[in-house]
C-alpha positions in Angstrom: 42.5 106.4 22.4 42.1 104.4 25.6 42.7 100.7 25.7 39.6 98.6 25.5 38.6 94.9 25.6 36.8 93.4 22.7 35.2 89.9 22.6 34.2 87.5 19.9 33.0 83.9 20.1 34.3 81.3 17.7 33.1 77.7 17.3 34.9 74.5 16.5 36.1 71.3 18.2 38.3 70.3 21.2 40.2 67.1 20.8 42.2 65.3 23.5 42.8 61.7 24.7 40.9 60.3 21.7 37.7 62.3 22.2 36.3 65.2 20.3 33.7 67.8 21.5 32.0 70.7 19.9 33.0 73.9 21.7 32.5 77.7 21.7 35.6 79.7 22.6 36.0 83.2 23.8 38.6 85.2 21.9 39.7 88.5 23.6 41.3 91.4 21.9 43.0 94.1 24.0 44.0 97.3 22.4 43.0 100.6 21.0 42.5 101.9 17.4 46.2 101.5 16.6 47.4 98.2 18.1 46.1 95.1 19.8 46.9 91.8 21.4 44.8 88.7 20.7 44.3 86.3 23.6 43.6 82.7 22.3 43.3 82.5 18.5 40.5 79.9 18.4 39.0 78.2 15.4 38.5 81.1 12.9 41.4 83.2 11.7 39.2 85.0 9.3 36.8 86.3 12.0 39.7 87.2 14.3 41.6 89.0 11.6 38.4 90.9 10.7 37.9 92.0 14.3 41.6 93.2 14.5 41.1 95.1 11.2 44.0 97.3 10.2 45.5 97.6 13.6 49.0 96.4 14.3 48.8 93.0 16.0 51.5 93.0 18.6 51.1 89.4 19.7 48.9 86.3 19.7 49.0 85.0 23.3 48.0 81.4 24.0 46.7 80.9 27.5 47.4 77.2 27.0 47.9 74.8 24.1 44.7 72.7 24.0 43.9 72.6 20.3 40.7 74.7 20.6 42.7 77.7 21.9 45.5 77.5 19.3 44.2 76.0 16.1 43.9 79.4 14.3 47.1 80.9 15.7 49.6 80.0 12.9 47.2 81.2 10.2 46.6 84.5 12.1 50.3 84.9 12.6 51.0 84.4 8.9 48.4 86.9 8.0 49.5 89.6 10.4 53.1 89.0 11.1 52.4 88.8 14.9 54.4 86.4 17.0 52.7 83.5 18.7 53.5 83.3 22.4 53.2 80.2 24.6 54.6 79.0 27.9 57.2 76.3 27.2 55.6 73.8 29.6 52.8 73.4 27.1 54.9 72.5 24.1 54.0 68.8 24.2 50.3 69.8 23.8 51.1 72.4 21.1 53.0 69.8 19.0 49.9 67.6 19.0 48.1 70.3 16.9 51.0 72.0 15.1 53.9 69.5 14.9 55.7 71.4 12.1 55.3 75.0 13.4 56.7 76.1 16.8 55.6 79.1 18.7 57.6 82.2 18.1 58.5 83.1 21.7 58.0 81.9 25.2 55.8 83.3 27.9 57.3 83.5 31.4 55.8 84.1 34.8 55.8 87.8 35.6 56.5 88.9 32.0 54.8 92.1 31.0 53.1 92.6 27.6 52.4 96.3 26.7 49.6 97.3 24.4 47.8 100.6 24.0 49.4 102.1 27.1 48.5 99.3 29.4 50.5 96.3 30.7 49.3 92.7 30.9 51.3 90.6 33.4 51.7 86.9 32.7 50.7 84.7 35.6 51.8 81.0 35.3 48.8 79.1 36.5 49.3 75.4 35.9 46.7 72.7 36.6 44.4 72.7 33.6 47.5 72.3 31.5 51.2 72.5 32.6 51.9 75.8 30.8 48.6 77.4 31.4 48.8 81.2 32.0 46.5 84.0 32.8 47.0 87.7 31.9 46.3 90.4 34.5 45.7 93.9 33.4 45.3 96.1 36.5 44.6 99.2 34.6 41.6 97.6 33.0 40.6 95.7 36.2 40.7 92.6 34.1 42.0 89.0 34.2 42.1 86.8 31.1 41.9 83.4 32.7 41.9 81.0 29.8 40.6 77.7 31.1 42.0 78.1 34.6 39.0 79.8 36.2 35.4 80.0 35.0 32.2 81.3 36.3 31.5 78.6 38.9 34.8 77.0 39.4 38.2 75.8 38.1 38.9 74.5 34.7 38.6 70.7 34.0 41.4 68.5 35.2 40.2 65.0 34.2 42.4 64.6 31.1 46.0 64.2 30.2 48.5 66.9 31.4 46.0 68.2 34.0 46.1 68.0 37.9 43.3 69.1 40.3 45.5 70.0 43.3 47.7 72.1 41.1 44.9 74.1 39.6 43.5 74.8 43.0 46.9 76.0 44.2 47.2 78.2 41.1 43.7 79.8 41.7 44.2 80.2 45.4 47.7 81.7 45.3 47.8 83.6 42.0 44.2 84.6 41.2 42.1 84.9 44.4 44.7 87.2 45.8 43.9 89.8 43.1 41.6 92.7 43.9 38.1 91.6 44.3 36.8 94.0 41.7 38.8 92.3 39.0 36.6 91.1 36.1 37.5 87.6 34.9 37.3 87.1 31.2 37.2 83.3 30.7 38.1 81.0 27.8 34.6 79.7 27.5 31.2 80.9 28.8 30.3 83.9 30.9 32.5 86.5 32.4 32.8 86.5 36.2 34.8 88.3 38.9 37.3 87.5 41.7 34.6 88.6 44.2 32.1 86.2 42.8 34.4 83.2 42.8 36.6 83.6 45.9 34.0 82.6 48.5 33.6 79.1 46.9 37.2 77.9 47.0 36.6 75.4 49.8 33.5 74.1 48.1 35.5 73.2 45.0 38.2 71.5 47.1 35.6 69.5 49.1 33.9 68.2 46.0 37.1 67.8 43.9 35.5 70.0 41.3 
């Protein structure tokens, strides 16, 4: 059975720097009928576990450690036995949400994660968070961008641990160099593409998006 991309939306809150906001998060499942990887276990372990079903869950990949992307990760890991993977630069953020439970393994730039006959390559894309990563799956013409790149521009950089020039560099050098037909599966909101976003880089820089 060929690998496919599945999508569900979960709802909860995002908390940072003393503020809390209601958010809807995209959870992405990549796999086939036998095995899968979850990208960002947000808010609702029950819903994610139901979507995974009886497949072997190879890994729970965190694109970054803001609480709305990781709050359900330990519970999902406990239920499935899958390891939680996070870039080590985001450990300070992780510990704000899960002080007593560390991730199981580190993500590194260029690392490959294999599932259902396809490989997802880890791209370290700091800026929204120090350890933010994207996952690129060329066989699926897909990029899982977390909160680094959205339909319409970069992820937010107005809060702690974020930096606008860094996210622009990450997007310019790591993402906009991908094939233009690559579909961008974001952490929130609508899917976009490299072709749709690439022409607007200078606009984002000029207005300090």
